[in-house]
C-alpha positions in Angstrom: -79.3 8.0 -28.8 -77.4 11.1 -27.7 -80.0 11.8 -25.0 -79.4 8.5 -23.3 -75.9 9.5 -22.3 -77.4 12.0 -19.8 -80.0 9.6 -18.4 -79.8 8.1 -14.9 -78.1 5.7 -15.2 -76.3 6.9 -18.3 -76.1 4.8 -21.4 -72.9 5.2 -23.4 -72.8 5.4 -27.2 -72.8 1.9 -28.7 -69.5 0.3 -29.6 -71.1 -2.7 -31.3 -74.5 -3.2 -33.0 -76.1 -6.6 -33.1 -78.8 -7.3 -35.7 -80.4 -10.6 -34.7 -82.1 -11.5 -38.0 -85.1 -10.5 -40.1 -83.1 -7.9 -42.0 -86.0 -7.5 -44.4 -89.8 -8.1 -44.5 -89.5 -10.8 -47.2 -92.1 -11.8 -49.7 -94.8 -14.4 -50.3 -94.7 -17.5 -52.3 -96.6 -16.1 -55.3 -94.9 -12.7 -55.4 -94.0 -11.3 -58.8 -90.2 -10.9 -59.4 -89.4 -11.9 -55.9 -85.6 -11.7 -56.4 -86.0 -8.1 -57.4 -88.3 -7.3 -54.5 -85.8 -8.9 -52.0 -82.9 -7.1 -53.5 -84.7 -3.7 -53.2 -85.4 -4.5 -49.5 -81.8 -5.4 -48.9 -80.7 -2.2 -50.6 -82.8 -0.3 -48.1 -81.4 -2.3 -45.2 -77.8 -1.7 -46.3 -78.4 2.0 -46.6 -79.9 2.1 -43.0 -77.2 -0.1 -41.4 -74.5 1.7 -43.3 -75.8 5.0 -41.9 -75.8 3.6 -38.4 -72.2 2.5 -38.8 -71.2 6.0 -40.0 -73.0 7.8 -37.2 -72.2 5.6 -34.3 -69.2 3.4 -35.2 -67.0 5.8 -37.2 -68.0 3.9 -40.4 -66.6 0.6 -39.1 -69.0 -2.0 -40.5 -67.0 -4.8 -38.8 -68.7 -3.7 -35.6 -72.1 -4.6 -36.9 -73.0 -8.3 -36.3 -75.6 -9.6 -38.7 -77.4 -13.0 -38.8 -80.3 -14.2 -41.0 -83.9 -14.6 -39.8 -86.9 -16.4 -41.2 -88.0 -13.3 -43.1 -84.7 -13.4 -45.0 -85.8 -16.6 -46.8 -86.8 -16.4 -50.4 -90.1 -18.3 -50.3 -90.6 -18.7 -54.1 -87.0 -20.1 -54.4 -87.7 -22.5 -51.6 -91.0 -23.5 -53.3 -89.1 -24.2 -56.5 -87.0 -26.9 -54.8 -90.1 -28.9 -53.9 -92.1 -31.6 -55.7 -95.8 -32.2 -54.8 -96.7 -35.7 -53.6 -100.1 -36.8 -54.6 -101.0 -38.7 -51.4 -104.6 -39.3 -52.7 -103.3 -42.1 -54.9 -101.1 -43.6 -52.1 -102.3 -46.5 -50.0 -103.0 -46.0 -46.3 -99.7 -47.7 -45.1 -97.6 -45.4 -47.3 -99.6 -42.4 -46.0 -98.8 -43.3 -42.5 -95.1 -43.6 -43.3 -95.1 -40.2 -45.0 -96.9 -38.6 -42.0 -94.2 -39.9 -39.7 -91.4 -38.7 -42.0 -92.7 -35.1 -41.8 -91.7 -34.9 -38.2 -88.3 -36.6 -38.5 -85.2 -34.7 -37.7 -83.9 -32.9 -40.8 -87.0 -34.0 -42.7 -87.2 -33.5 -46.5 -91.0 -33.3 -46.4 -93.2 -30.2 -46.0 -96.9 -29.9 -45.4 -98.9 -26.9 -46.4 -102.0 -26.4 -44.4 -103.1 -23.5 -46.6 -103.0 -25.7 -49.7 -103.6 -29.0 -47.8 -100.8 -30.5 -49.8 -97.6 -32.5 -49.1 -94.3 -31.7 -50.7 -90.8 -33.2 -50.8 -87.5 -31.3 -51.2 -86.0 -32.8 -54.3 -83.3 -30.2 -55.1 -81.0 -29.5 -52.2 -79.1 -26.8 -54.1 -82.3 -24.8 -54.9 -83.4 -25.2 -51.3 -80.1 -23.8 -49.9 -80.3 -20.9 -52.3 -83.4 -19.6 -50.5 -80.8 -17.6 -48.5 -79.0 -16.4 -51.7 -80.2 -12.8 -51.5 -79.2 -12.6 -47.8 -75.8 -14.0 -48.7 -75.3 -11.4 -51.5 -76.3 -8.7 -49.1 -74.0 -9.9 -46.4 -71.0 -10.1 -48.7 -71.7 -6.7 -50.1 -72.3 -5.1 -46.8 -68.8 -6.0 -45.5 -67.2 -5.2 -48.8 -66.0 -8.8 -49.3 -64.0 -8.8 -46.1 -66.5 -11.3 -44.8 -68.4 -13.9 -46.8 -71.3 -16.1 -46.0 -71.3 -19.7 -47.1 -74.2 -21.3 -48.9 -73.2 -24.5 -47.1 -75.3 -24.9 -43.9 -72.3 -26.6 -42.1 -70.3 -23.4 -42.5 -73.0 -20.8 -41.8 -71.4 -19.0 -38.9 -69.1 -16.0 -38.5 -66.7 -14.9 -35.8 -66.3 -11.3 -35.0 -63.2 -10.9 -32.9 -62.5 -7.7 -30.8 -59.1 -8.2 -29.1 -59.2 -4.6 -27.7 -62.1 -5.8 -25.5 -61.0 -9.5 -25.3 -64.4 -10.3 -26.8 -65.5 -12.7 -29.5 -69.0 -12.6 -30.9 -70.2 -15.6 -33.0 -73.1 -15.2 -35.4 -75.1 -18.4 -36.1 -77.8 -19.2 -38.7 -80.8 -20.6 -36.8 -82.6 -21.0 -40.2 -81.1 -24.4 -41.0 -84.0 -26.2 -42.8 -86.3 -23.3 -41.8 -88.9 -22.1 -44.2 -92.5 -21.0 -44.1 -93.7 -24.6 -43.9 -91.1 -25.7 -41.4 -90.9 -22.8 -39.0 -88.8 -24.3 -36.1 -85.4 -22.8 -35.6 -82.3 -25.0 -35.8 -78.5 -24.4 -36.1 -76.7 -27.1 -38.1 -74.9 -29.2 -35.5 -71.7 -29.2 -37.6 -71.8 -25.4 -38.0 -71.9 -25.1 -34.2 -69.1 -27.6 -33.8 -67.0 -25.9 -36.5 -67.4 -22.6 -34.7 -66.4 -24.1 -31.4 -63.3 -25.7 -33.1 -62.4 -22.2 -34.4 -62.7 -20.7 -30.9 -59.9 -23.1 -29.8 -57.4 -21.3 -31.9 -54.7 -19.3 -30.1 -56.1 -15.9 -30.8 -59.4 -16.6 -29.1 -58.0 -17.8 -25.8 -59.5 -16.1 -22.8 -62.0 -14.2 -24.8 -65.5 -13.4 -23.4 -67.8 -15.4 -25.8 -71.1 -14.1 -27.0 -73.5 -15.8 -29.4 -76.1 -14.3 -31.8 -78.9 -16.1 -33.6 -82.4 -15.4 -34.6 -85.0 -17.8 -33.2 -86.2 -17.7 -29.6 -85.8 -20.7 -27.3 -89.3 -20.5 -25.9 -92.8 -20.4 -27.6 -96.4 -20.2 -26.7 -98.7 -23.3 -26.9 -99.7 -24.3 -30.5 -96.6 -22.6 -31.9 -93.6 -24.3 -33.3 -91.4 -21.4 -34.5 -88.7 -21.6 -31.9 -85.6 -23.5 -31.1 -84.9 -26.4 -28.7 -83.9 -24.8 -25.4 -81.1 -27.4 -25.1 -79.1 -25.1 -27.4 -78.5 -22.8 -24.4 -77.1 -25.8 -22.6 -74.6 -26.2 -25.5 -73.6 -22.6 -25.2 -72.9 -23.0 -21.5 -70.9 -26.1 -22.1 -68.7 -24.4 -24.7 -67.9 -21.4 -22.5 -70.4 -18.8 -23.9 -71.5 -16.2 -21.4 -74.3 -14.3 -23.2 -76.6 -14.9 -26.1 -78.7 -12.5 -28.2 -81.7 -13.5 -30.4 -84.7 -11.9 -32.0 -87.9 -13.3 -33.5 -90.2 -12.8 -30.5 -90.4 -9.0 -30.8 -90.1 -8.7 -27.1 -87.1 -6.7 -25.9 -87.4 -7.5 -22.2 -87.2 -11.2 -22.1 -84.2 -12.9 -20.4 -83.5 -16.7 -20.4 -81.1 -18.2 -17.9 -79.5 -21.6 -18.2 -77.1 -23.3 -15.9 -74.6 -26.0 -16.8 -75.1 -29.5 -15.3 -73.6 -29.1 -11.8 -74.3 -25.4 -11.7 -70.8 -24.1 -12.1 -71.5 -21.9 -15.2 -74.5 -20.2 -16.8 -75.6 -18.3 -19.8 -78.2 -15.5 -20.3 -80.1 -15.1 -23.5 -81.5 -11.6 -24.3 -84.4 -11.2 -26.7 -84.5 -8.1 -29.0 -87.6 -6.2 -30.0 -88.6 -5.1 -33.5 -86.8 -2.0 -34.7 -88.4 -1.3 -38.0 -91.3 -3.7 -38.4 -94.8 -2.6 -39.3 -97.9 -3.0 -37.1 -98.5 -6.5 -38.4 -95.1 -7.6 -37.2 -95.8 -6.6 -33.6 -97.6 -8.5 -30.9 -101.0 -7.0 -29.7 -100.3 -4.0 -27.6 -96.6 -4.0 -28.4 -94.6 -1.3 -30.2 -91.2 -1.1 -31.9 -88.2 -1.4 -29.6 -84.6 -2.3 -29.2 -82.1 -3.1 -26.5 -79.1 -1.2 -25.2 -76.8 -3.6 -23.4 -73.8 -2.5 -21.3 -71.1 -5.1 -20.5 -69.0 -4.3 -17.4 -66.0 -6.7 -17.4 -64.6 -5.2 -14.3 -67.6 -5.9 -12.1 -68.7 -8.7 -14.4 -72.3 -7.5 -14.7 -74.7 -6.7 -17.5 -77.2 -3.8 -17.8 -80.1 -4.3 -20.1 -81.9 -1.1 -21.1 -85.1 -1.2 -23.1 -85.9 1.5 -25.7 -89.3 1.8 -27.2 -91.1 4.0 -29.7 -93.1 6.4 -27.7 -95.4 7.9 -30.4 -97.8 6.2 -32.8 -96.2 7.5 -36.0 -94.4 4.6 -37.7 -92.8 6.9 -40.3 -91.3 9.3 -37.7 -90.7 7.3 -34.5 -89.6 8.9 -31.3 -87.5 6.7 -29.0 -87.6 6.7 -25.2 -87.4 4.5 -22.2 -89.3 1.2 -22.3 -90.3 -0.8 -19.3 -89.7 -4.3 -18.2 -92.0 -6.6 -16.3 -90.4 -5.2 -13.1 -91.6 -1.7 -14.1 -88.0 -0.6 -14.5 -86.5 0.6 -17.7 -83.4 -1.4 -17.1 -82.2 -4.6 -15.4 -78.8 -5.7 -14.0 -77.6 -9.2 -13.8 -74.4 -11.2 -13.4 -72.1 -11.7 -16.4 -70.5 -15.1 -16.5 -66.7 -14.7 -16.6 -64.7 -16.6 -19.3 -63.2 -19.8 -18.4 -59.7 -19.5 -16.9 -56.9 -20.4 -19.3 -55.1 -23.6 -18.5 -51.4 -22.6 -19.0 -50.1 -26.2 -18.9 -52.5 -27.2 -21.7 -51.4 -24.2 -23.8 -47.7 -25.0 -23.4 -48.2 -28.7 -24.4 -50.2 -27.5 -27.4 -48.0 -24.6 -28.6 -44.5 -26.0 -28.0 -44.6 -28.6 -30.7 -45.9 -26.1 -33.2 -43.3 -23.6 -32.4 -40.5 -26.2 -32.6 -41.7 -27.1 -36.1 -41.7 -23.5 -37.2 -38.1 -23.1 -35.9 -37.0 -26.1 -37.9 -38.6 -24.5 -41.0 -36.7 -21.2 -40.2 -40.0 -19.4 -39.6 -38.6 -17.5 -36.6 -41.0 -14.7 -36.5 -44.1 -17.0 -36.5 -42.4 -19.2 -33.8 -41.7 -16.1 -31.7 -45.3 -15.0 -31.9 -46.4 -18.3 -30.4 -43.6 -18.5 -27.8 -43.6 -15.1 -26.3 -46.9 -15.3 -24.4 -45.9 -18.7 -22.8 -42.2 -18.0 -22.2 -42.9 -16.7 -18.7 -44.5 -20.0 -17.7 -42.1 -22.5 -19.3 -38.3 -22.7 -19.4 -38.3 -24.6 -22.7 -40.5 -22.0 -24.3 -38.1 -19.3 -23.0 -35.1 -21.0 -24.6 -36.8 -21.5 -27.9 -38.0 -17.8 -27.9 -34.4 -16.7 -27.5 -33.5 -18.9 -30.4 -36.3 -17.4 -32.5 -35.3 -13.8 -31.7 -31.6 -14.4 -32.5 -32.5 -16.2 -35.7 -34.5 -13.2 -37.0 -32.0 -10.6 -35.6 -34.9 -9.3 -33.4 -32.9 -7.1 -31.0 -35.9 -5.3 -29.6 -37.5 -8.7 -28.8 -34.4 -9.9 -27.0 -34.2 -6.6 -25.0 -38.0 -6.7 -24.2 -38.1 -10.4 -23.0 -34.6 -10.9 -21.6 -33.8 -7.7 -19.7 -32.9 -9.8 -16.7 -30.7 -12.5 -18.2 -29.8 -15.7 -16.3 -28.1 -18.2 -18.6 -24.9 -17.5 -20.6 -27.0 -17.6 -23.9 -29.4 -14.9 -22.5 -26.5 -12.7 -21.3 -24.7 -12.8 -24.6 -27.8 -12.2 -26.6 -29.1 -9.2 -24.6 -25.7 -7.6 -24.4 -25.2 -7.8 -28.1 -28.7 -6.5 -28.7 -28.2 -3.5 -26.5 -24.9 -2.7 -28.3 -26.5 -3.0 -31.7 -29.4 -0.8 -30.7 -27.1 1.9 -29.3 -28.6 1.5 -25.8 -25.2 2.1 -24.2 -26.5 3.3 -20.8 -28.5 0.2 -20.4 -25.6 -1.9 -21.6 -23.3 -0.3 -18.9 -25.9 -1.0 -16.3 -26.3 -4.7 -17.2 -22.6 -5.3 -17.5 -22.2 -4.0 -14.0 -24.7 -6.5 -12.6 -23.1 -9.1 -10.3 -24.5 -12.0 -12.3 -22.4 -10.8 -15.3 -19.4 -9.3 -13.6 -18.7 -12.4 -11.6 -19.9 -15.0 -14.1 -17.2 -17.6 -14.8 -18.4 -18.9 -18.1 -15.7 -18.1 -20.7 -18.1 -16.9 -23.3 -19.7 -14.4 -20.9 -16.2 -13.2 -19.8 -15.3 -12.7 -23.4 -18.4 -10.7 -24.4 -18.0 -8.6 -21.2 -14.4 -7.8 -21.8 -15.1 -7.0 -25.5 -18.1 -4.6 -24.8 -16.4 -2.9 -21.9 -13.5 -2.1 -24.2 -15.9 -0.7 -26.8 -17.5 1.5 -24.2 -14.1 2.7 -23.0 -14.4 1.3 -19.6 
């Protein structure tokens, strides 16, 4: 990766690494000791990703975003949750009913073409545990600072990067996915819960990116992809960019506009970084993307890297090429939605007032300081919070140009207590204070001038 810095155009060292599923190869239904096999594969994956974090990210694993893929499913465990249905002894009407149930949304039935048999999921707990090895790996990789839920409605994670005003949300597109139900789906409640979380104060104004595994397009006679309407949901909830895997094609870009055309989202497909020859499409080789986000010009550069030699054990990486015969492509990055200050004030003021009543001044000040410049009530409450917690530095920072008697008294006292005598002399000499007729202001001015020997 070091060589790419000197390329034209240069590609900087990564700040974040996205792993869009298929962490491991997985195992078949009849594998011996499948749990052990999967754990061994995850141990190798953890070693590899940990090394990447050490070499490129200063050891910070929080900058690696991981989501599960269909290869991360424990097939034998999924199979143990099923019960075979002997449709040979079922009458024709019942057979027709069962056939229609297979294609229902969130169906509990599975058809195996290989065995020509029908199954029903009879143990939901066992079925959800088909991701147990992935969950154990996830929790271990982040040292317990992040945990992955076995509950499909909670299978998302938010990676917040305030230094870049960026939030990346990882989704599980393997809801009800298994080798006999290959389509990708994100549990609707998991998506809605994630969007609810993004309404929290800390995520306001963040550039939103999404990561999942399954592609939103597929070739005829294939069913292992997601409904493209998911991209519409991303647009409607303010996401600007999406990353997925599964197709093993690093150059593909999807673009989806909101109804009305005022916003859009791009979805970038990743290649296969470590898969063997059987995991690759005919004529394809291993590859990955390098993506540069420019939040000043609001554009994206997608650079394709591919293995340039035929040795899978000792790959050499170089430029790959897109369909336009270029090794990179630029396109517009959708800006985050503008923050509605009036909506923020109406949401935050009641919460801050409640915190003040509970004498939680520091928590109230944290809410009020960002909005005090927009709202007079918030400014008054912020002064109350600072005074209540004896936060002289906060008073000086936010009320250096006092207007009301309360502000004048608070900032003058704060400057005296912080031994900022030069600043205190300057503010006492301002016309708004020297000519103020409020008795309390006259009193504090006379008292402090005396202390200063003036």
